[in-house]
N, C-alpha and C positions, 0 to 999 in steps of 0.2 A: 561109400557112407560118412567115412571118414572127413572127405572133403564137402559133403554135403551140412555136416553138423558144424564144420569150421562158418560156412557160408549163414548157416541159420543163426549161428551166434552173432556174426559181424550184423546181420539183418536187425536182431534182436538188438544189440547193442546201439546200434544206428537208431532204432524207432526209440531207444530210452532216452540218446541223446537229443534226438530232435524234439521229444514229448517236453525233456527237462528245459531246450531253449524256446520252446513254444511256450511253456508255462512263463518264462523268463520275460519275453518279449512281450506277453500277455499283462502279466503283472507290472512290468516296466512299465508299458508303451501305450496299451490298450483298455486297460481296466481304471474304470475314475476313482481316483484318489484322494477325495476331499473328506472333510470329517464336520464340515459346519454347514450349519442348517439355511442361513442366509443366500438369496441369491448370488453374493458377490461379497468378496474379502479384499482387503488392500493390507499391502505390506510396503514398508520404506525403507531403501537400501541406502545407507549412507554412503557417500564418497570415501574411497579406501576402505569399504568392509570387506571381511574376509568371508570364506563358505559358510564359517561354523556361526558368522553373524546372519547369514541367511537362514541357516537351517534354523538357529534356534526363533526366525520370526514364524517359519512354514512348519514346524514340526505340532504344533498344535492344530494347524488347520489341516494335517494331511491324515488318512486313516494308516499309511504305513510309510514312515521316512525312510527306512533301511532302503526299500524300492527305488526310491527317489533317489537316494546317496549314489545306487547302483548306475541308475541311468545320467544322473550328474556327471559321473566320473566319466562314463561313455562317451559322452558329448561334451567332454574338456569343459563345463561350465562352473566345475570347482575352482579353473583358474582365469575363468574370463568374467567375472562378477561387474554386473553394469548399474551404476547406481542410477536413483528414481522413485517415482511411486508406482506399482504394479498391481494390476487387477487380476484375481483368481477368480473364477467362475464356478459354482457349484457343479460338480460332476466332470470337471476336467480332468483329464489324464498328466501321468508324469511329464510325459511329453509336450502334451500342451502347457502346462505349469512352465516348465523350462522355456519354450520359446516365448511365453508371454513375459516372463523377467527377463528375456535376454534383448528384446526387440519392442517391449509393448511400454515404453515409457510413458506414462501419460500426462498431457498438460492439465494443470490448474489455473483457477482463476484468482487474481489476487485483487483486491479491492480495497480502497484508502479513502478515506476522507478528513476534515475536522484534526489533523493531527498539528498541533499547535508548536510542535519543537521537532527537531532532528532525533532527539530521543526519542520523544513518543513514536516516531514515524519508523524507528528502527524497531521498536519493540512491538509496534503493529506488525509489520512485513515479517519477522522473526516468525509470528505464530502460523505462517503459511508456506514457508521454504525452509530449507536446510539451516541455512547463514543463521548464526545466531545476531542478536542485537549488537555484540560489543565490535563481532567483524562489521556489521552492516552500518554501524554509525563512525566507525574507524574510515569507513571507506568514504562516506558521505563526507566525513569533514578531512580529508586527505589534501592539505594544501596545495601540492602539485597538481593536482586535478583542478581544485575550484579555482586555481589563479589560471590554467591553460582554457579554461572555460569561461573566464570572466564573472565567476562568484566569490563571494566571501563567507562567512559563516555566518553574517548578517542576512544575507542574501539566497543562502545555499537552498533553503526550503524549498524556494519559489520553483526550482529544476524539477520537484514531484509535483506532477498535475495528478489533484484527485480523479479517479477514474477506475476502470476495471481491466486488467490485464491479462495476460496469458503468459505463464510461465512454466517449465518444468520445477518439479519440485526440489530437484537438487541445484539450483540456481546458487552459484556463490555469490559473496556480497558485492564483488567486483562487477561481474555480469548484470545485477540488478541495478547497479548504479547505472553503467553504461546502455543498460534497454531504456533508464528513465531518461538519460543526456539524449537518446535518440528520440524518444516521445516528443521531450522538450522541442527537438529542434524542428522536428513536423508540424508541432503546434505552432511553433513561431513562424510560419510560412512568410513570403514577399509581403503579401497583402496586410497580415497584422503588424510585422515589422515597420510596413511603410504608415501604416495609422499610427502607429507610436511615434514614428518620427513625427508624423505630421502636429501631432500633439505637444511635442517638446520634450519626450519623455524616452526614459532608456524603457530596454525589456524589464530590467529589474525594478526602475521607478515603478512602470506600470505595474507589477506584480507588488510591489510595497503598497502604492494606493488602492489596488484591488483589495489585500489582505484588510483593509480599514474599512474598505464600502462592505465587503462582505461580514465584517463584525457589526457594522451598524445596522443591517437587515439582510436577514434570509431570503426575500421576497425578490425573486429573479425582476418582476416586472418595475420595483423600484428603484433598482440599483443604478440602472444608469443616470436617474436622475440626483440620486445622491452623488453619484461620480462627478455629475455635472457641475454642483455647490463647490466640489473641492476643488475643480478644475478653475470654476471663477475666482476661489481663494487665492491660488497658487497664481493667476493671472494677475491679481491685483497686488501681490505681496501681503496678503491677510494670510495671518496665523491659520492653519487647519484646526485648531480646536477640536481634535475629534477625541471624545471621550473614550474610544477603546484604546487607545494609543495610552493614555493615562494609566488604565486597568494592568495592559503589559509592562509597564514601568514600574508600578507598584510590585507586581508580581516577582519582579527579579529580586525586591528587599527582603530579607529574612524577617520583616515583620508582619507581611502579608502571604507567606507561605502556607499553604494549605488553607487557603481561605476563599470566599468569593464575595466580590464587590459586586454587590445589586444596586448600587446607587452611588455615583461621584460626587464627590463631596470639594469644597475649595482646599483642604489640606492635600488632597490629590493633585492640585495644579502646584503645589507648592515643590513637588518632585523633583530633585536635579537628576536629570536623564535626557540622551538623545532623542527620547523617543515622547516627550513630554510636549506635545504639540501645541501647547498654549503658551509656554516658554520660549519655544524653536521654530521659526519659520520652515517653510518647506518641507519636504518630505523626510520621514525618520530615515534611519541607516540601512533599514531592513523589514522584513515581514515581520508583522505583529501575528500571524494566525496561518494558516494553509487556505487560500481562498478557492471557492468551486471558478469553473471554467466562467460560469456566466458572470461574474464579478469581473473577471480579467475581460471577457469582451464588452461588459458595460463600460469598463474603464475606456476601452479603445472607441467605441462606440457611444461614449458619453452625450448625455441629452443638452442639447446647448437651450439656458434660458438664462434668467436674470438673477434665479434663487441665490442666497448668500447665507441663508440659514435653515434649519430643521429642526423638530424635535417630535418625539416619538408621541403618538397618539394615543391618548389613554382610551380612546373609544373603537379604535381598531387597532387591535393588540399586533405588533409586527410590522406595523405601516407607521410611516410619520407624515407630518404637519409640516411643509415649507412654506418662508417667509420671503419677502423680499426686503424687508427693512428690521434692524433690530426691534424697534418698538412692537411691531405684530410677532418676530419671535418672542418676545419675553412675554406676550401675552400666552402664546403656546405653550412655552417652557415652565411657566408657572402653572398651567393647567395639569401639566403631567406632574410637576412636581407635588401637587395637592392629591392625587391618585397617589404616588408613592406615599406619601404619608399616611394617607385614608388605610392602605394595605398593612401599614407598621414595616414599611422599608426605610430605616434610617441609616444604614451603610451598606 
């Protein structure tokens, strides 16, 4: 009898332990443990985050943070944190969540265009990835990097081709810069490099001219013709006389900070700047804006014609009238000036 009682006690204790273990396993690994109503929630784990940092993001999303702690400890997640963007689906168990935030780093789409300076580009990118604008700008302006890759601060913006790219959220400033250099080199394939060379331009010069073309017209269909005008002027040694470069030069001066120049005036043509293409022949030292790829290809494949002038068309907003002679251009230009005056645009 005594032995039977001992065996029975052992069985009972075993069952209790098994039940306790089964309950632990169910709560820790098999029971859904999400507390949100949406189908998906996301957490962003910074580089060098501690488990407490992760826990702080998870706690509002989970029904039972303590059971998550127990399993995270068992699976050694607490000492193996991975940075990135992670998804937690409604109804996930603790085990599902740990697996997701351990190996499920999600890529994100980073898109940019129309960033006129490296500062603005850095600010734009910092909204999408972990790297802040200060570290991004420092990487973009790093003199060693620029020199090694045949850029300077005036041309560096041209390395960043406007498009949509896939990154991980925890991308560093240096990794972002390296990826953009890779994309730049991929874009400048042998065919494009040859076209630039055949046109008598370096890659940086193509991009600088493309930035002017893009500021003159956002109409991709018209950009090759505008590029042709500037190539004709370069060929005969005529100043580019590009109004967008005057605006760029003006915006570098304190007088024009936080202003918008809607009408280029003679006073702007007197600005002392290497970007004043009325005073200086040839191309400016760098970009005046970030050109679209369409504008870069427009320069490489510029339209061959005999036009030397163009003026905005008051009757077709966004388009231009082209002229081969100064007298015809003056007629076109005066028509547009009258339109500006009629709209009360005087500066």
